[in-house]
ChimeraX commands (.cxc) that place a marker at each C-alpha (Angstrom):
marker #1 position -19.55,-16.52,-31.26 radius 0.5
marker #1 position -17.99,-12.88,-31.04 radius 0.5
marker #1 position -15.53,-13.22,-27.99 radius 0.5
marker #1 position -17.45,-10.18,-26.31 radius 0.5
marker #1 position -20.28,-12.21,-26.06 radius 0.5
marker #1 position -18.25,-15.05,-24.68 radius 0.5
marker #1 position -17.40,-13.30,-21.94 radius 0.5
marker #1 position -20.69,-11.70,-21.09 radius 0.5
marker #1 position -21.36,-15.31,-21.23 radius 0.5
marker #1 position -19.03,-16.36,-18.85 radius 0.5
marker #1 position -19.59,-13.97,-16.40 radius 0.5
marker #1 position -23.05,-14.60,-16.22 radius 0.5
marker #1 position -22.21,-17.87,-15.46 radius 0.5
marker #1 position -19.62,-17.00,-12.39 radius 0.5
marker #1 position -23.01,-15.22,-10.95 radius 0.5
marker #1 position -25.63,-18.41,-11.71 radius 0.5
marker #1 position -22.79,-20.90,-9.91 radius 0.5
marker #1 position -22.41,-18.32,-6.95 radius 0.5
marker #1 position -25.81,-18.72,-6.20 radius 0.5
marker #1 position -26.39,-21.81,-6.80 radius 0.5
marker #1 position -26.74,-23.30,-3.36 radius 0.5
marker #1 position -29.51,-22.94,-1.36 radius 0.5
marker #1 position -28.59,-21.12,1.34 radius 0.5
marker #1 position -27.24,-18.14,-1.14 radius 0.5
marker #1 position -30.65,-18.50,-2.37 radius 0.5
marker #1 position -31.98,-17.76,0.48 radius 0.5
marker #1 position -29.61,-15.38,1.92 radius 0.5
marker #1 position -29.52,-13.02,-1.63 radius 0.5
marker #1 position -33.23,-13.30,-0.82 radius 0.5
marker #1 position -33.24,-11.85,2.36 radius 0.5
marker #1 position -31.17,-8.74,1.54 radius 0.5
marker #1 position -33.70,-8.23,-1.25 radius 0.5
marker #1 position -36.80,-8.14,0.96 radius 0.5
marker #1 position -35.23,-7.03,4.22 radius 0.5
marker #1 position -32.54,-5.08,2.84 radius 0.5
marker #1 position -28.50,-5.13,4.25 radius 0.5
marker #1 position -27.74,-7.34,7.36 radius 0.5
marker #1 position -25.15,-8.00,9.21 radius 0.5
marker #1 position -23.86,-12.00,9.03 radius 0.5
marker #1 position -25.27,-12.20,13.23 radius 0.5
marker #1 position -28.68,-11.36,12.00 radius 0.5
marker #1 position -28.44,-14.35,8.74 radius 0.5
marker #1 position -27.40,-16.57,11.58 radius 0.5
marker #1 position -29.92,-15.98,13.50 radius 0.5
marker #1 position -32.39,-16.18,10.93 radius 0.5
marker #1 position -31.12,-19.22,8.59 radius 0.5
marker #1 position -29.96,-21.14,11.90 radius 0.5
marker #1 position -26.54,-22.74,10.68 radius 0.5
marker #1 position -22.92,-21.47,12.54 radius 0.5
marker #1 position -21.88,-17.96,11.42 radius 0.5
marker #1 position -18.43,-19.74,10.10 radius 0.5
marker #1 position -21.61,-21.09,6.86 radius 0.5
marker #1 position -22.15,-17.78,6.14 radius 0.5
marker #1 position -19.35,-16.23,6.03 radius 0.5
marker #1 position -18.64,-18.82,3.67 radius 0.5
marker #1 position -21.72,-18.27,1.04 radius 0.5
marker #1 position -20.76,-14.67,1.63 radius 0.5
marker #1 position -17.44,-14.68,0.01 radius 0.5
marker #1 position -18.41,-16.38,-2.46 radius 0.5
marker #1 position -21.23,-14.26,-3.67 radius 0.5
marker #1 position -18.81,-11.87,-3.42 radius 0.5
marker #1 position -15.86,-12.78,-4.88 radius 0.5
marker #1 position -18.41,-12.81,-8.27 radius 0.5
marker #1 position -19.61,-9.40,-7.36 radius 0.5
marker #1 position -23.19,-9.78,-6.88 radius 0.5
marker #1 position -22.49,-8.30,-2.93 radius 0.5
marker #1 position -20.95,-6.33,-1.56 radius 0.5
marker #1 position -19.71,-5.49,2.21 radius 0.5
marker #1 position -19.00,-1.86,4.32 radius 0.5
marker #1 position -17.88,-1.97,7.69 radius 0.5
marker #1 position -19.70,-0.80,10.02 radius 0.5
marker #1 position -17.96,-0.53,13.28 radius 0.5
marker #1 position -16.55,-4.15,14.18 radius 0.5
marker #1 position -20.13,-5.18,12.16 radius 0.5
marker #1 position -19.83,-5.85,8.26 radius 0.5
marker #1 position -23.07,-5.14,6.16 radius 0.5
marker #1 position -24.17,-6.27,3.15 radius 0.5
marker #1 position -26.21,-5.48,0.00 radius 0.5
marker #1 position -27.11,-7.01,-3.14 radius 0.5
marker #1 position -25.16,-4.89,-5.87 radius 0.5
marker #1 position -26.10,-4.78,-9.77 radius 0.5
marker #1 position -23.94,-6.78,-11.08 radius 0.5
marker #1 position -25.85,-9.23,-13.55 radius 0.5
marker #1 position -28.69,-7.41,-13.19 radius 0.5
marker #1 position -28.82,-9.83,-9.83 radius 0.5
marker #1 position -31.62,-7.76,-7.92 radius 0.5
marker #1 position -34.52,-8.47,-11.09 radius 0.5
marker #1 position -33.35,-12.09,-11.50 radius 0.5
marker #1 position -34.08,-12.58,-7.14 radius 0.5
marker #1 position -37.26,-10.94,-7.73 radius 0.5
marker #1 position -38.05,-12.67,-10.40 radius 0.5
marker #1 position -37.09,-15.65,-9.08 radius 0.5
marker #1 position -37.18,-16.18,-5.42 radius 0.5
marker #1 position -39.75,-13.53,-4.70 radius 0.5
marker link #1:1,2 radius 0.2
marker link #1:2,3 radius 0.2
marker link #1:3,4 radius 0.2
marker link #1:4,5 radius 0.2
marker link #1:5,6 radius 0.2
marker link #1:6,7 radius 0.2
marker link #1:7,8 radius 0.2
marker link #1:8,9 radius 0.2
marker link #1:9,10 radius 0.2
marker link #1:10,11 radius 0.2
marker link #1:11,12 radius 0.2
marker link #1:12,13 radius 0.2
marker link #1:13,14 radius 0.2
marker link #1:14,15 radius 0.2
marker link #1:15,16 radius 0.2
marker link #1:16,17 radius 0.2
marker link #1:17,18 radius 0.2
marker link #1:18,19 radius 0.2
marker link #1:19,20 radius 0.2
marker link #1:20,21 radius 0.2
marker link #1:21,22 radius 0.2
marker link #1:22,23 radius 0.2
marker link #1:23,24 radius 0.2
marker link #1:24,25 radius 0.2
marker link #1:25,26 radius 0.2
marker link #1:26,27 radius 0.2
marker link #1:27,28 radius 0.2
marker link #1:28,29 radius 0.2
marker link #1:29,30 radius 0.2
marker link #1:30,31 radius 0.2
marker link #1:31,32 radius 0.2
marker link #1:32,33 radius 0.2
marker link #1:33,34 radius 0.2
marker link #1:34,35 radius 0.2
marker link #1:35,36 radius 0.2
marker link #1:36,37 radius 0.2
marker link #1:37,38 radius 0.2
marker link #1:38,39 radius 0.2
marker link #1:39,40 radius 0.2
marker link #1:40,41 radius 0.2
marker link #1:41,42 radius 0.2
marker link #1:42,43 radius 0.2
marker link #1:43,44 radius 0.2
marker link #1:44,45 radius 0.2
marker link #1:45,46 radius 0.2
marker link #1:46,47 radius 0.2
marker link #1:47,48 radius 0.2
marker link #1:48,49 radius 0.2
marker link #1:49,50 radius 0.2
marker link #1:50,51 radius 0.2
marker link #1:51,52 radius 0.2
marker link #1:52,53 radius 0.2
marker link #1:53,54 radius 0.2
marker link #1:54,55 radius 0.2
marker link #1:55,56 radius 0.2
marker link #1:56,57 radius 0.2
marker link #1:57,58 radius 0.2
marker link #1:58,59 radius 0.2
marker link #1:59,60 radius 0.2
marker link #1:60,61 radius 0.2
marker link #1:61,62 radius 0.2
marker link #1:62,63 radius 0.2
marker link #1:63,64 radius 0.2
marker link #1:64,65 radius 0.2
marker link #1:65,66 radius 0.2
marker link #1:66,67 radius 0.2
marker link #1:67,68 radius 0.2
marker link #1:68,69 radius 0.2
marker link #1:69,70 radius 0.2
marker link #1:70,71 radius 0.2
marker link #1:71,72 radius 0.2
marker link #1:72,73 radius 0.2
marker link #1:73,74 radius 0.2
marker link #1:74,75 radius 0.2
marker link #1:75,76 radius 0.2
marker link #1:76,77 radius 0.2
marker link #1:77,78 radius 0.2
marker link #1:78,79 radius 0.2
marker link #1:79,80 radius 0.2
marker link #1:80,81 radius 0.2
marker link #1:81,82 radius 0.2
marker link #1:82,83 radius 0.2
marker link #1:83,84 radius 0.2
marker link #1:84,85 radius 0.2
marker link #1:85,86 radius 0.2
marker link #1:86,87 radius 0.2
marker link #1:87,88 radius 0.2
marker link #1:88,89 radius 0.2
marker link #1:89,90 radius 0.2
marker link #1:90,91 radius 0.2
marker link #1:91,92 radius 0.2
marker link #1:92,93 radius 0.2
marker link #1:93,94 radius 0.2
view
């Protein structure tokens, strides 16, 4: 297998590992369907502690499938298009 192909597969595997959790799948679906959101809104929707939501967001942000933009004291999270994540969420979670 050519090394470029292997590198692409490694990146895709990291993305799949990052979303392989029910809470993270739910966060991704919410960002896809509802649009940008902050941790407070996600905490209320998911009914889990803010620290837990933040940990899940950090894992997804580390592989680049979500990004956060500071707005005053809040960080607003959105999906990125790394690995065609929007298409994946739409085909798999909607």
